[in-house]
PAVO-401928 format. One record per atom (N, C-alpha, C): x, y, z. Coordinates in steps of 0.001 Angstrom, whole numbers, padded with zeros to 6 digits, always signed. Each point is the difference from the previous one (the first is absolute). Example, Ala and Ser with C-alpha at 12.3 -4.5 7.8 and 13.67 -1.06 7.14 Angstrom:
REM PAVO-401928
+013190-005690+007800-000890+001190+000000+000900+001200+000000-000350+001050-000720+000820+001190+000060-000770+001090+000730
END
This chain:
REM PAVO-401928
+078909+134050+044517+000165-001719+001105+001086-000013+000916+000074-000281+001181+000855-000306+000992+000708-001600-000254+001006-000008+000785+000690-001330-000196-001195-001201-000023-000667+000289+001298-001019-001019+000416-001294-000258-000574-000235+000942-001324-000836-000351-000458+000419-000865-001319+001451+000203-000639+000698-000669-000885+000018-001530+000537+000156-000318+001081+000009-001163+000351-001532-000820+000321-000494+000821+000049-001457-000554-000377-000812-000291-001118+000795+000666-001099-000726+000280-001350+000115-001639-000179-001064-000283-000982+000453-001644-000438+000897-000098-001034+000604-000966-000288+001292-000057-000813-000693+000112-001364-000584-000302-000572-000542+000505-001347+000061+001419+000067-000687+001023+000717+000116+001326-000143+001390+000594-000146+000919-000568+000591+001159+000532-000054+000673-000107-001525+000962+000721-000344+000262+000133-001117+001645-000297+000032+000688-000075-000846+001521-000663-000451+000881+001053+000591-000519+001274-000198+001036+000929+000724+000072+000363+001632-001347-000429+000367-000370+000029+001235+000687-001112+000954+000159-000990-000575+000694-001299+000297+001543-000120+000066+000627+001119-000891+001269-000382-000463+000613+001450+001090-000927+000930+000239-000003+001291+001010+000156-000737+001693-000784-000476-000139-000310-000923+001294+001485-001199+000148+000550-000575-000598+001012-000737-000557+001190+000679+000621+000314+001044-000831+000975+001288+000462-000097+000285+001216-001027+000688+000418-000064+000140+001973+000546-000575+000456-000493-001386-000021+000235-001190+000911+001539-000408+000134+000553+000366-001369+001581-000546-000415+000684+001209+000453-000558+001380+000356+000837+000992+000863-000036-000094+001207-000930-000529+000520-000252-000423+001426+000992-000878+000595-000349-001015-000824+001054-001082+000600+001283+000296+000021+000257+000868-001182+001537+000439-000133+000297+000702+001261-000694+001011+000488-000050+000849+001161+000049-001135+000930-000706-000961+000388+000173-000200+001314+001081-000947-000373+000763-000759-000752+000750-000455+000020+001247+000440+000311-000077+001595-000337+001042+000802+000476+000213+000333+001546-001099+000177+000367-000132-000025+001570+000460-001053+000667-000536-001357-000371+000566-001140+000896+001437-000494-000457+000672+000519-001044+001300+000174+000242+001173+001111+000685-000919+000859+000168+000358+001242+000889-000268-000544+001532-001105-000445+000144-000140-000338+001640+000825-001435+000106+000521-000862-000956+000767-001070+000476+001694+000620-000110-000094+001039-000640+001598+000686+000242+000235+000767+001351-001267+000789+000733+000276+000124+000912-000315-000674+001305-000582-001257-000172-000066-001209+000506+002134-000486+000302+000146-000151-000849+001016-000396-000293+001130+000776+000965+000031+001460-000522+000772+000547+000553+000019+000163+001458-001410+000124+000546-000095+000144+001590+000711-001413+000666-000384-001348-000719+000822-001102+000587+001047+000113+000371+000919+000492-001219+001331+000092-000238+000554+000902+001258-000862+001365+000052-000026+001082+001196+000192-000793+001277-001055-000866+000277-000058-000210+001531+001100-001374+000234-000262-001226-001247+000887-000880+000111+001404-000201-000399+000208+000988-001148+001603-000268-000372+000819+000513+000531+001084+000005-000453+001553-000224+000155-000186+001686+000771+000640+000240+001058+000539+001555+000535+000914+000216-000563+000085+001668-000269+001294+000663-000497+001188-000224+000747-000441-000247+001241+001261-000180+001257+001274-000579-000462+001136+000447-000143+001207-000755+000000+000845-000042+000706+000706-001282+000446+000802-000381+001090+001531+000832-000488+000396+000655+001034+001120+000924-000285+001282-000936+000581+001002-000059-001259+001106-001100+000575+000760+000144+001289-000106+001363+000670+000856+000185+001137-000704-000353+001148-001593-000193-000204-000965-000560+001322+000051-001866-000311+000482-000335-000764+000014-001411-000174+000529-000619+001210+001335+000501+000496+000473-000392+001106-000913-000197+001195-000712+000878+000313-000885-000338+001007-000756-001290+000107-000491-000397-000827-000883-001616-000106+001107-000868+000839+001451+000222-000176+000860-001203+000570+000087+000262+001377-000310+001142+000330+000498+000185+001566+000039-001156+001262-001315-000949-000310-000448-000771+001093+001159-001278-000019+000485-000429-001376+000582-001147-000516+001566+000686+000430+000433+001263-000038+001285+000514+000132+000099-000273+001727-001058+000703+000423+000350+000015+001972+000009-001691+000495-000613-000970-000741-000066-001230+000282+001004-000873-000470+000671+000696-000719+001763-000800-000261-000716-000870-001415+000800-000527-000525+000114-000893-001123-000797-001242+000429-000632-000719-000884-000644-001331+000211+001017-001224+000173+000532+000481-000420+001709-001227+000403+000211-000013+001615+000061+001210+000478+000227+000091+001158-000929-000822+000907-001445+000140-000419-001156-000651+000958+000136-001049-000442+000306-000933-000933+000334-001405+000223+000904-000301+000479+000950+000170+000319+001429-000511+000778-000208+000151+001566-001379+000919+000079-000238+000013+001640-001213-001165+000290+000312-001184+000758-001195-000900+000264-001088+000771+001008-001227+000203-000414-000709+000419+000918-000602-001039+000789-000293+000544+001350-000619-001201+000967-001468+000300+000372-000862-000889-000403-001331-000022-000167-000183-000634+001478-000985+000231+000878-000699-000618+001507-001186-000696-000387+000182-001173+000058-001273-000662-000346-001027+000383+001461-001103+000251-000583-000936+000214+001271-000722-001165+000746+000093+000364+001324-000473-001483+000962-001598-000022-000303-000347-001266-000637-001403-000673+000204-000708+000249+001009-001387+000737-000249-000627+000174+001558-001102-001278+000094-000247-000335+000866-000741-001151+000362-001639+000580+000349-001163-000927-000873-001048+000625+000339-000563-000279+001583+000027+000942+000744-000405+000372+001525-001274-001245+000321-000828-000063-001001-001089-000754+000401+000060-001519+000367+001200-000486-000927+000413-001587-000100+001254+000198+000813+000807+001044+000758+000953-000213+001096-000713+000098+001469+000547-001207+000296-000283-000157+001604+000997+000021+000835+000028+000537+000904+000814+000633+001352+000428-001801+000290+000938-000201+000623+000247-001191+000682-001151-000624+001127-000628+001121+000753-001065-000547+001023-000971+000129-000786-000530+000377-001127-001250+000044-000744-000040-001889-000526+001265+000250-000540+000419-001711-000638-000359-000743+000944+000752+000023+001264-000266-001498+001175-001398+000313+000399-000922+001312-000001-001563-000067+000318-000743-000805-001257+000525+000340-001034-000832-000929-001185+000719-001668+000271+000672-000105+000252+000750-001725+000020-000996-000335+001241-000169+000286+000883-000580-000667+001129-001726+000277-000692-000279+000955-000440-001429+000093-000053-000346-001289-001249+001147-000164-000909-000316-001294-000865-000139-001234+000536+000915+000017+000766+000249-001106+001115-001168-000273+000824-000901+000976+000639-000793-000196+000719-001373-000713-001024-000515+001084-001074-000908-000415-000791+000122-001321-000941+001474-000116-000810-000652-001182-000586+001083-001469+000352+000782+000648+000884+000381-001252+000792+000974-000329-000944+000593+000523-000767+001652-000186-000816+000086+001487-000542+001242+000202-000087+000512+001611-000542+000459+000004-001173-000187+000896-000672+000486+000172-001437+000682+001525+000034+001463-000327-000553+000884+001274+000491-000921+001298-000822+000381+001272+000274+000005+001317-000751+000608-000285-001131-000576+000306-000966+000677+000098-001534+000645+001075+000205-000001+001231-000081+000894+000680+000082+000186+000868+000932+001457-000622+000961+000433+000561+001109+000705+001349-000314-000177+000796+000754+000655+001676-000158+001367-000237+000797+000735+000412-000962+001826-000166+000325+000194+001960+000443-000349+000338+001253+000253+001314+000363+002002-000061+000639
END
C-alpha cells in the first residue's frame, strides 16, 4: 500500500505501529526541513554580508596625506578668517510691466485727467 493509501485508510484500521512509523517519518522530515532552512538562512546572511558588508580595502598610512591636499593649498582656516571678504549686493531689477518711462507716465497722467477729471498718481513709478 502506498503513502496515499495510508492517508485514506480509516483511523480505526491503522495500528499503533503504523501511527508510530508515520510520526517518526514526519519528525525526520521536519528535522530535514529545519536543517535546509538553517542552511538557506546562512547563505542569505553571507550574501548580504558580501554585498553590503565592510570591504577588505584598508587605507595606507602614506596615502592619508592626499586627502589634505585641498586644505594645504588653500592655507590655514585662520588665514581665511583674517582676510575680510567683500560681497557685492545684487541690484534689484524692477518688474518691467509696472515700470513706465517718463513719456508713458505723462501720457497716463493726461489720460486720467481727461477721463476722470482728477488725477491719481502712478503707484509704482520706475526709477531708471
